[in-house]
N, C-alpha and C positions, 0 to 999 in steps of 0.2 A: 497314787494308784488309780487307774482309770475307772475301775469297777466300783469305787467308793465316791463317785461324783455324779451329780445330776446338774442339768443346766441351771445357772443361778436365776433366782426369782427377779422378774422385771417389774418393779413397782411403778414404772411410767406407762404401763400398758393401759389402753383406753378401757378395756373390760377387766378391771383389776380383780374382781371376784372370781371370774372364770379362770384367769391366769393363775391365781393362787390355788384354785381347786386342782388344776393340772399339776402344779409344782408339788402340792401336798401329796397327791397320789404317787408321784415318782419318788418322793422322799420316803414315804411309808414303805414302798416296795423295797427300797434300799435298806431301811432299818430292819425290816422283817425278813430280808433275804441274806445278803452277804454279811450284814452287821448284826444279825440276830443274837449272836453270842456276846456282844459287847455290853458293858454295864450302862446303866442309865446316864451316868455322868459322861461316858464316852459318846453315847448317842447324842447328848446335848451338844457336845463339841462338834460332831459331824453336822448337826443341824445348823450351827452358826457358820461352819465352814462353807456350806452350800447356799445359805440364805442370801448372800450377796449384800445388797443395800439394806437388807433388814437388820443388820447389826447396828447401823446408825439409828434406826427406829427403836430397837431394843434398848439402846443406851439411854434413851430419854424416859424409859419406864423405870419405876422404882419397885423392883421385885426383891423379895427376900430369897434366901437360898432354898427355902422349902418350896417356893413357888416356881423355881427354875427346873421344873420337870419337863420331860419331852411332851407329855400329853397337854400340859398347861400352855407350853409354847405354841403348839399347834392351834389351840383354842384362841389364844390371845391374837395371833396373827390373822386368824380367820375373822375375828370380830373387827380387826383393823381394816382388812381388805374388803369386807362385805358392807356395801352402803345400806343406809336405812331404807326399808321398803316403803314405796309410795304406791298403794294399791290402785289408786285411780289412774296413775300414769301407766303402770304395768298392764292393767286391764284395757286401757285405751289402745296401747300398742297391739295387744292381742286381738281386739275386736276390729281394728283397722287393717290388719294384715291381709294382703291380697296375694294370690299366686302370680308370680312373674311369668313372662313369656317363655323363658328358657328353663323353667323350674318344673320338674316332674311332680306327680301327686305325692310320692313318698317323701321327696325333699320338702314339699310344702307342709306335710303333716309333721315331719321332724322339727321344722322351724316353729310350728304352732305349739308343739309339746315343750320346746325350750322356753317359749314365751309364757306358757301356762305354769311353769314351775313356781314362780313367785307370786302368782295371782290368788292363791289360797281358794281355789274352786272346790276343793274337797271331793266328795263323791260325784259332783256334777261335771268334773273335768272331762271325762270321755265324751259325754253328750254335747258339751259346749265346743269341744274340738270338732266333733262331727258337724255341728251347726255352722262353725266357721268355715269348714271345708265346702259345705253347700253354698254359703254366701260368697266365699272368696275365690272359688275355682274359676279358671279362665275358660273352661270348656262348658258350653251351654248344654251339650249332650249329657255330661256328668250331672249337672245341676238338675236337669229335667228328670233324669232317671232316678236320682236319689229322692226327689220330691214325690215320686210315684210310690215309693216304699212306705210301709206303715211303721214309722218309728224304728229305723234300723239301728243296730248297735254299731259302734265305731269300726270294728273289724269287718263287719258285713259291708258297711259303706265303702271302706277302703278296697275290699275285694271287687266290688262293682266298679269303682273308679279305675282301679288298675286294669281291669278287663277292657273297659272302654278306651282307656289311653293306649293300651297295646294294640287294639284293633285299628285305631287311627294311625298309629305308626306303621303297621303292616300295610294298610291301604296306600299310604304315602310312598312307601318303599317300592310297591308294585308298579306305581305309575298310574295316575288317575285318568278317567275318561274325560271327554270334553266337558268343561264346566260352563255353567250359565250364571252370570252375575247380573243382578238387577242394580242399576246405577241411577240415582236421581240427581241430575245435574242442575245447578242453579242457573237462572236466566242471566245472561250477560248482554250489555248494550252492544250495538254494532260497532261503536267506537272502540269498545274493548277488544273486539275480535281483531282489529287491525294493529293494536299496540303490541309491544313486545310481551312475550309470555312470561317474563321474569316476575317473580313474586315480590310484593311490597316488602319494605324493610321489617315491619312489625311481624309479618308472616314468617320471614326468614328467622327472626329472633325466636319466635315461638317454636319453629322447627328445630333450631339449634338447641333450645332448652329441652325438647323432647328427646333428641339424640343423647344429650348429656345425661338425662334421667335414665334412659335405657342402658347407657354404659355403666352408670352406677349400680343399676339393678343386676347387670351381668356380673359385676365384680362382687356383689354381696351374696350371690348364689354359691352354695358349696360345690366344690369340684368333684367330678366323678372319677377323675384320674389325675395322675401327676403330669403336669405340662412339660416336664423335662425327659422322663423315661417312658411314660405311658402306662405304668403299673398303677395299682390302687394307691390312694393318697397315703403319704407317709411323711415323716419329718425330713426336712431338707438335708440334714447331715447323714441320713441313711439312704439317700437316693443313689442308685447304681450309676446314674449318669453324672454324678459329681466328679469334677476334674477330668471328665471324658471329652474328647474332641469330636465335634460333628463332622461326618464325612462329606456333608454337602456344603455348609457355609464356613467350615474350618474354625468355628468359634466353640468355646468350651461349655461344659455343664449341661449338655443335652444330646440326645441321640438323633440320628438322621430322620427317623420316622416322625419325630415330634418337632422338626425344624420349622419355624414360622416362615422363613424365606421359601422353603420348598412348598408349603401350603399356599403361600401367596402367588407363586409362579404357576401352580396348578390351577388356581382360580382364573388366571389370565388366559389360559389356553382355550377357554370357551369362546373368546373373541366376540362377546356380546357386550355392547356398551350401554350404560344407562342413558335414557333420553327423557325429554319432557313428555307430558301427556299429549294425547291426540289433539289435532287442531279442530276436529269436528265439534260443533257446539249444538246444544239442544234447548228447547223451550222449557221454562220452569214448570214443574209438575209432570213432565213427560217421563215415562219409565222406559229406559233404553236397555236392550239386551245385548251383551257382548259375548261372543264366543272367545274362549281363551285357548290359545295354542301354546304348548310348552315346547321349547327348543332345548336340545342338549340336556334332556332330563336324565340321561345316563351319564355318569361321571366319565370324563375323558381320561385316557391313559397315554403313556408314551407311544403306544402302538395303535394309533388311529388308523381306521380302514377307509380307503377312498375307492371310488368307482369312476370310470371314464364312460360317459354317456354320449351317444350320437344325437345331435340336436338338429331339427329342421326349423329354420327361421321363417315365419309367415311372410315377411316382406321379401324374402329371397328364396323362393321355392326350389330353385336349382342349386342353391349353395348349401352345403352341409358343413357343420362344424362340430366340435366336441366340447363337452363341459366336464370338468373335474369336480366332483362333489364328494363330501364326506358322508359316509353311511352312519345314520343315527336311528337305530330301531326304537329308541325311546321318544323320538320326536313325532308329533301328530300331524305335522305338515312339512312342506318344503320351503326353504328360505333361499333367497338370491340377493346378495349384496348389491347396493345401488351402483357401485362402480362397474360390476359385471353386466348389470342390466343396461347401462348406457352404451357399453361396447356392443351388446347384442341388438339393441334397439336404438340406433342413433337418432331417430326422429323424436325421441324424448318421452315426456310423461303422458302424452295424449292417449297412448294405448293402454295405460294402467286403469284397472277397474277399482273404484273406491271400495274400501273394505272397513267394516267396523270391528274386525277381529283384533283383539288385544293379544300381543305376543309377549311372552315372558321367557327369560333365559333361566338356566338352572340357578336356583337360589332365590327366585322371585323377582329379579330386576326386570323392568320393562324395556322392550326394544321397539323403536319407532317403526311403524308400518306405513309405507307410502301407498300401498295398494297391492293388487294381485295381477298376474298375467299368466296366460296359458301357453305352455311350450310343449311341443311334441318331442318326447324323448324315447329313445329305443336302446335296448341292450340285448344282444344275442337274439335278434328276431322277435323280441317282445317289446311292444310299443305301448306308451301311455301318454295321454294328453294331460300332463301334470300341471297342477296349479301351484305357482310359486308366489310366496309373499316377499315382496321387495322390501328389504330392511336397511336400516342405517347401521351397517356393520362393516368391519374391515377384514373379516375372515373369509373363508371359502364358502361355496354353496353347500347346502345341506339337503340331503334326500331323506325324507321321513318314511315311517313304516308303511303307509298306504301305497305310495308309489313303489317302494321296494317290493311289496307283495305283488303289485300289478305287473311289474316287469320280471317277476320271479327271480329277483336278486337274492331274496331271503325267503324262507318258508318257516312257518310257525308250527310247532308241535304242542298242542294244548294239554297233552298228558303231563301231569306233575311227576317229576322225577327228582330223586335225591342224588346229588353229586358226591361221590366218594373219592378221596385221594387214593392213588394207587398204593398197594402194599409194597413196602420196600423188600425186595427179594434177597439181595445179597450186597456185598460191599461194592461191586462194580455198578450196580443200580444206584446206590447212594451217591457215588462219586459222579456219575453222569448227571444226576439231578441237581447236585450242588457242587459243581466243579470249582467255583471260586473259593470255597472253604478249604479245599485240599491243595491249593496252589500257592507256592511262595512261602515266605516267612511271615508269621503273624505280627501284628502291630497294635497294641492297646492304644486307645486314645489318650492323649495327654503325655506328660513327661514325669519322670520320677527324680527327686532330689535326695542325694545321700547326705545325711547329717553327721557331722564329725565332732568329736571332743577336741576342742582347740588346745587343750593342755598336752595332747600327745604330739610330739614333734614328727614331721614328715620323714620318710626314709627313702633312700635311693639304693636299689639293689644293683650289684655288678652283673655284667652279662655272663650267663652260664654257657658252658660249652655244649654244643649240640653234635651228636654223632654225624659223621659225614654222610652216611647212607640215608639219613632222615632229612637232610637239608632241602632236597628237591621237593619232598612231600610237604615239608613245612611251608616252603615258598608257595606251592600250589594251593595249600589250604588258606594261607593268608590272602592270596589273590582272590580266592573264592569268597571268603568272608568280607573282603573289601567291596567286591561287586554286589554282594547282597545287602550292604549297608550295615553290617554287624560291627566292623572295626574300620578305623581310618588312620592312615599314616600321618605322623606328626612331621611338620616341616623341619628341615635342618636349621639349627640355631634357635629354635623356639624352646624356652626353658619350661620345665614342669617340676613342681614341688615333690611329687610322688613318682617313683619309677619302680614297678614291680617286676618280678622275674617271670619269664615264660615257662609254663609247664605244658606237657602234652602226654596223651596216652591214646592207645589204639582202641577204637570202638570194636564191638563184637562183630560188626559187619564190614570191618576193614579200614575205613578212613581214620585219620587222626582227629582227635578232639583237642583243640588249642584253648588254653585258658591262662590265667595268671595265678601266681602264688601270693595270696592276700594275707599272709600271716601277720605282717606289720600293719597293713591297712585295716585289718579287722579289729586291731586294738584301739583304733581311733574311731571306728564307726559306731554310732549310737543306734542300737537296734530298736526297731518299732515292733514290739511284740504283738503277734496276732495268733490267736488260738487255731491250731489245726485240728479238724475233727478226728476223734479217735475211732478205732474199729468198733468199739462197744456202742458208740453213738450212731454209726451208720449201718452196721450189719443188720439190725432189726428191720430196716427199711427194705432190705433185699430179700428177707425171708419170704418164701412162697412165690417169688417171681419166677416166671418160666423162660423169659427171653432176656438176654443181656447183650450189651455192646460195650466194648472196651476201647477207648480212643486215647492214644498218647500224642501229645502235641510237641511243638518245638521248644517247649520249656521257657526258661527265663528270657530268652531272646525276644519274646513278645513285648517286654517292657522297655520303653525308650528312656534313656538317661538325658537329663538336661546338660548343657554345655559344661557347667562347673563340675558336675559329678562325673562327666565323661573323662575329664582330665585327671581325676583321681585314679582311674583305671589304666593309666599309661603303663605299658610293659615294654621291655627291651627284647630285641631279637637280633640274630646275626645280620638282618637286613634293615635295621633301623628301628625306631620306636613307633609303636602303634598305641591307639587308645580305643576302648570299647565304646560304641555308640548305643549299644543295647546292654541290658544288665547281664554281667557274666556269672558263671557258676562260681561257687565258693565263697561269696561275700556273706558276712554274718547276717545281713538282713534280707538276703535274696529269697529264702524260703517264705519268710513272713510276708514280704511284699507280694510275691507271686500268688500265695494262697489267698491273700486279701483280694487281689484282682479276680481270681477264680470264683471266690464266694460272691463278689459283687456281680460278676457276669451271670451266674446261674441262680441268683436269688429269685425265689418264687417259682422256679421250674420244678414241677413235681417229677419224681422218679429220676432226678439227675443228681449225682454225687461226684464231687471233684476233690481229690487229694493230690497236691503237687501237680505233676504233669499227667496224671491218669484220671480219666473221666469214665464213670459207669452210668449207663442209662438202662433202666429196668422197667418192666411192666408185667403185670400178672396175666395179661392176654396179649396177643400179637397186635391187636388194634391199639391198646393202651401204650405198648412199647413204641409203635410207630409214631403216635401222637407226641409222646414225650421226646422222641428223637428229633422230630421236626422242630419242636420248640427249642431244643438245645442248639440245633443248627442255625435257627433264626437268631438266637442270642449271639452266636459266634459271628454271624454276618454283621450284626449291629455294632459289636464291640471291637471287631478287627482280629479276633482270635482265629488262628489257623490250626487245622488238624493234620496229623501224620497219616497218610493213606496206608503206609506199609505196616503200621501197628494197629490198624483198625480191624476189629473182629465183630461181625454182625450176627445177632441172634444165636448166641452160643447157649447150649443147654447148661453149661457150667463155665465159670471163669476163675482164674487165679487173681486174687486181689490182696496184696499186702500180707502174704504168708498164709492165707486161707483159701479154700476152694468154695465158691458160692454156687449153689444149685437149687433147683426147685424143691428138693427134699430137705434142705437146710445147709449147714456149714460143716466143713471138715478140714483137717490140717492138710497143707500142701506136702505131698510125699517128698518133693525135692528139698523143701526147707527142713523137714524132720529127719532126712536121711543121715545127715552128719551127726545128729543127736543120737539116733538109734544105733549107729555103727561105731560108737565110742569104744575105745579099747578098755579092757578091764583095768581098774585102778590098782595101783601098787602101794599107795600110802594114803594117809588121811587127807592130805592136801589135795590129792587128785580126785578123791571120791566126793569131796564136798561140792555139791551142786544143788542149787535151788531154783526150780522153775518159778517164774513170776505168777503167783496165784491170782493176782488182781487183774490180769489181762488174758485175752484169748481163752476164755472159758471153754469153748467147744474143743480147742486143741488140748487144753489141759485135761479134760475128761477122758480123751482117747489115749493120751500118753501117760496117764496116771499109773496104769499097771506096769508100764515100762520102767519108770524111774522110782516108783515107790519102794522096791527092794533096796535101792541104793540109799534112800532116806533112812530106812530101818537099820541098814548096816552102819551108816554114819552115826546114828544115835547110839548103837551098841558100842562102837569104838570109843566114842566120846565118854 
């Protein structure tokens, strides 16, 4: 039974005490939850079942039967896994802890609190953590501000530090003004100026050691999000991206938005290469000021915007040419690659003006600056004598904000405005905004494998007769399913162990639904049980909501079968044998598998409930409804799930959902479902009158129908 298991204890873990603490918490939750009614002896048995390698450790202990209690076992293993405390070592680690470059102030304080747990600071712990924050923070502004305070409490200090940290992040995201850096350069001999700029081996080794230390620091920092799915951190076995296929690199276990290859390629689109420092040298003791120009400070996207400028070359006043440049409103200057400069100025570098400006690309990498040149550029009768920085770059020319404003290519509105997403008006609006989610057949990432009981022998069904008038429709439907990749015809002469019968029925809207008769195959299938949410669990979440959406999808066909499982679904037809490439209807494990996929897809999405192929999105306000709906659509895009536009209903005041009507006022029975019950014929004997409504479910319906069937109950009891 899966619900009576916890992950086995790993006694080889480097932090054995912390690992055991986690395992002990999980085990106690199990014993106090599903196993609460078990005897102490049975709990001890479950303890040994889940302790793993701990059974070998226990066998070396000589305990009496009276000592083999569940509480004593927890205490014994805790003592075994907890090392002896060495206060000097623990306090040294605490007092030497520094905030890393990629660590936020909250992460730093959390790490300090964990280190302080074994230091036995007592009542001094909050003040010592505060002192360590002041001494170990990476931000001088936080250190200075906290030193100005008169003995602040830990929470007060954290509030100040968070505020300063947030302000710095806000300023960096807005794009900073021109920065002035004071650089003190050491004197170098003239002979050194002529030599190669490569660093000596011992400097390179030191640099490599620093990079290695930084990499180790990054690995030691706690993660803010899961690197595979992007959600909050969780156990790897619970990740919704597990067994999912990335739509970008086609590799498993992560979503496209978290793909490392995608992020790597996006970084390359900036077209700015790392170069060595400037060749200009300065005397020792001289203070040199460098202006810093940031290029590509706005993140690039697939939809980069370019402009064609008319250019007048100074050496050829009668000759006019054009220059294609990328618009970058986040850039504080203009950039011209050296290869383009040589074409425009064939006389060479004599016309370049030396510049001490240091140019940095997005992310902080430096770009070599050969100097500046002035070029007269015009756009729609607006002219600007633009200064271009000639760079060592392989990309296109860049036009920054000052020149864009001068030529009136862009204009700035300094009034602060809040951007709101448009309200979703109706179904057509939703389909226009997200057309890809409503087109074609869905396809979950990864494949599914059907597990069989090998003791059940395979069966081969004979071909069933098909009415003559349906043959053309069956042929048409098989061709359609083949073109969509749902089924595939098996080659003549290719044997298969299983052959199922073809079954068909007409849908409500006209076409045939083809499937297989899996009665024998289901006897061999090992079902993977997955709990489907009950109405009692989900209906409270819909109570009081005013707007609803009901989406029905293409069902089990969203799940792709692997090759071995696909051959199990072989079915015969008058036109040859076919096999399903997607999961068909009727298999014993289909509902569990599909429900598991649905639960993984919408895990963490507030206001989203999925049962089988029906999804409900709700919100107490129109704004909340639209936010929940957009998040649901985004999950569909990430996982490959498709929605049925014909069954989509937007912003309904009430919906029918599994036999009940949900509305803002509450829940009530569906008249169509209750009609057959209310219109029952009068009973003629005891057997016909015996009827018992299931009291443990559908309480809202039960309360409304109670008056209707209560007389029958009383009559039954009298007759009996």
